[in-house]
C-alpha positions, 0 to 999 in steps of 0.5 A: 707815560713810561718810555720803552727801553731802547736797545743800543746794538753792540756795533754802535756802542763799540763805535761810539766808546772806543773806535771814535775816540781812538780816531780823534786822539790819532787825529789830534796827534798827527795834526798838532804834534807830528804834522810832518808825517801826515804831510808826507803821507798824503804828498810823497814829494813833500819836503821837510827842510822847507818851512811849512806853508801858512795856509797849511798850518792854519788848516791843521790848526783848525782841524786840531781844534776840531778833533780836541772839541770832539774829543771833549764832548765824546770823553768828558761830556759823555752820559752813562748810557746815552740813548743815541739812537732814539727816533721821533717821527716829524712831518718830513721823516725820521729825526734823530735825537740825543736823549740821556738815560 
């Protein structure tokens, strides 16, 4: 049975192809390369001269790994034209699935 062509709205196409990877790159940069700017922005009383607490470094490294993983998935493993918003009915409602074209 032939599938109907699904039209992806331009707002989704702009968000997932441009803005979301840019946010991932900026998150990777501020968590891994320039964490003092991030910590000073979140906490104005942060003292740069004191060493960073180990739990803060662990949290920043963990979120850096998350951003790097998401960037890899978004930029490297992207299908040419993924049908991202294909909905299929299940017993409990709408379930969203990713289907490559």
